[in-house]
C-alpha positions, 0 to 999 in steps of 0.5 A: 167459166166465170163468176155469177151474181145471184140475187137473194130472194124475198123468201131467203130474207135473214138466212145465213150465208152458209145455209143460203149456199147449201140451199142454192148449191147443195153440192158445194162442201162446207170446207170449200165454202169456208175457203172461198169466203175466207179468201174474199171470193164471195162478196155480198153487194161488193163487200167481204162477208163471213159464213154467218152473215145474214142476208137481206132480200134483194142483195147480190151475192158474187159466186166465184167459178165452181166446178159443180154440176148444174141441177135445180133445187130439189122439190120435196115429195108431196104426200097427198094424205099429209096435205089433207091431214094438215088442211083438216088441222087448220084453225086460221089461215091467210097468205102469210101464215096458218095456225094448226090444231095439233092433235095429241100424240103427233110430234112436231119434229122428228127424233130417234126412230120417229118418222111421222111428224108435222115438220115432215108433213109440211113439205106437202104444202109448198107454195108456187115456188116450191118453198115449204112452210116453216115452223115458228114454235114447238109443242111437246108431242103429247101437248095438243092445240095451237101451233103457228106455221109461217108460209115463208122464211121471211115471215118465220123470222118476223114471227120468231122475233115477236116470240123472242121479244115476248109480244106473244101471249100464250094461254094453256089449259091443264087438268092437274092432280089435286087442287093447288093453293092459293087458287091463283099464283105465280111460279118462279123457278130456275130450271135446268136439264136433269138426267136422261129420262128412261121410259117407265113403260119399258123399251116398247113404251110410247114415250118417244121423247124419252126414247129420243133422249130428251131430258127431264127438266129439274128445279135448279138454283140461281147461278147453277150451270145451265139454270134458266129462270122461268115464270108461269102465272096460273089460276084455277078455273074449276075444280073437284075438291081434293081430287083435281083442278082445271088450271089456266096457265100463262107462261111468261118465259118459254123453257123446255117442258116449263108448264109440266115441270112447274106443275110438278114443282108445286105438287100438282102434276098434270094428269097423264104426264108420263115424265113429270107425273111419276111420283117417287116411292117415298112420296106420301101422295103416291098412296093417297086415294084422293090424289088417284086419277079418277075412274073414267079419266084417260091417262093421256097428257091433259095439257092444251095450248088453248089460245095464242094472241100476238101482233100480226106482222102485216098489222092487226092482232092474231087471236086463235083458240083451239078446241079441247082434244077428245080425251080432255073433252071427255074429262070435262064432260065427266066433271061438268067443266064448262068451257064458257066459264070465265078464265081468270088468267085473262087478268094475270100480268103480261 
């Protein structure tokens, strides 16, 4: 048995060496990999490397003799119903990426006891090499709207860098309790993970985020452990005086539950939010009839990832808009909100 030299594929661009080995040689244990890397038996373009080394397409990886069974890469099972459901969500698609209109209530990734989610469904849309699409960012389970998916790992890495460098412009629409003052503003807060959030609807409630142990974010002080700065611009697009308001929101940072936590922090939680819309018993708004959810408004999270604008890695600008989910459309119809109304957030700073 002799050493092999394998070439890093284009789709493996940016992959860590240990993950590359897991993909190519799934029967190789991590401890054995660490040993052969540490002793210099693994080389990339002739040079010694570490397990955390990032690979580039076209590089040559020396793999020492290994007593492992030869077996092809496992191809994910294709579920035709999942493939069809995803195709019906597509708002935009080209050879590199696709933009989905994620519906309310469908998780992006799995959690405790959660088996149906978009990340799993993506296995049903492999390319000609059998590689599955890759999520670029996330949305909460009950947030609807624009979700970006890359068709290759390399494209996912390029799009991920665009998000990290804040070149992506995201606009959300929300319907909140009451009417914020001022009508346009900037929310700048430090957020940190709070205590674990119990499902207020009992052990059989539908808040999968809570059951999965995802913590509620809380307002923190600068310098506090795990506190991270967060900034959101908001603007009222339309309102029902003293009852509710349609907000356009532009997050500058991308913290967990940022918009939901910010809306609660300014005293105007998003309608239908099971995690941030629950008022403590001593909060005077709890019994304020003007702040009660109006009849006819569904108690579902009224938060939509409305629009995503970013430079396409192949050139040009990607600009995609998602329609209102049915429960928000019902609320807009109920109060006469016109989606053609000028969105004042367009003038907010980048």
